[in-house]
N, C-alpha and C positions, 0 to 999 in steps of 0.2 A: 142718161147719165148717173142719174138719181140712186141712191140705196130702197127698194122694197118694201124693205123693212128696217128696223132701229138697230140693227148693226153698223159699229162705228166700223169706216176707211179708215186706213191708214199712205200717209202717201213718204213712202219711203227713198229718201235718196242716198245710193253712198256711192264711193268708189272703184270701180273693177276695170282691169285693162286700158288704165288710160283712156277711161271716159265716166263719165257722171251720167249716170240708170237712176231713173224717176218711175219709181212702180209701182203700184195701189194695190197694198194688200187688206183683206179681214181679222188676221189671224197672227199675233205677234210679240216674241214674248223675247224673253232676258236667255233661253234655251238652258240645254240643259249642259253642252257643252261650253265650257269655260271664257269667255271673252266672248262673245261666238250672241249674235243678236240673232231669232228664229223670226227668219215670217215664213207666214203660210195661206194660203184660199187666196190665191191672184183674184185682184178685181180685171180682165180686160173689157176695155171698151170693143160695142159692135158697131162696127162702119155702117153707118144708116146714108152717106155719100157714100159718089164716086170715087172722089181723094181721097188717098191712101196716104199712112204717113208710114216710109220706112225703114223709121228704129223701131213706129212702134210693131210691124209684122215683125222685124229681126229679136224685139224681145220675145216677143209672145210666141216664137220659134226653139229659140234658144231653153224658154222656157216651160216648154207644153208637155213633156212626161213630168215635170218638178209640181212633187206636194209640199214641202218646204226648202229652203236655201237655210245656211248659217251662212252668214254674214260677220267680219271681222268688225269689230268696235269700233277700229283706231280708221275703218271706212267711213262707216258711216257720217256720213255731213250733215243729216238734217232728218226728223221722224214730226207730221205731222197728224191731229186727228183732222180729217175732215170732213166736209158735213155733203159733199160729193165728189166724186166720182172724178179727175182727168183723163190726158193721155197720156199712157205711157208713155217714154221714148230716153233716148239718147241724146248724150251732147258730149260734144269733148269739152276736154280738162284746157280753158287757158292758158299761159305761163304765169298766170300770178296764186297760185292754187301750192301750197305747199304741202310736205306730208310731215302729219301729226301724227304722234309723238312721234323725237326724232328720237333712238335708240340712251337708254340711260346707262350703258355700262360699255366705254369701247373701250379694247383691245389700246393696253399698253402698249406704247412704239417701244423699244427700245435701242 
């Protein structure tokens, strides 16, 4: 679960399709697309136990052929540099989470 070398590991939490994704990656940048965070070099947990987390397996299959993904900045909840890799997971969003930011320009009602 720890890194074999001194490369930093980032825990990226973001919202997608009404769910909160938590991924561990080694590459993180602002990206070349304006308004997007570029993440790559995904770090997956190698299960040594019999118990398998279905949300972790869903993430592995969803990102199996992906080398980089671009997440809209307004969907990112948090980015942490961590010492140890945890388990990637998908969790449902509670009703208390609100979308941010709201649209700046709204059409005028006439």
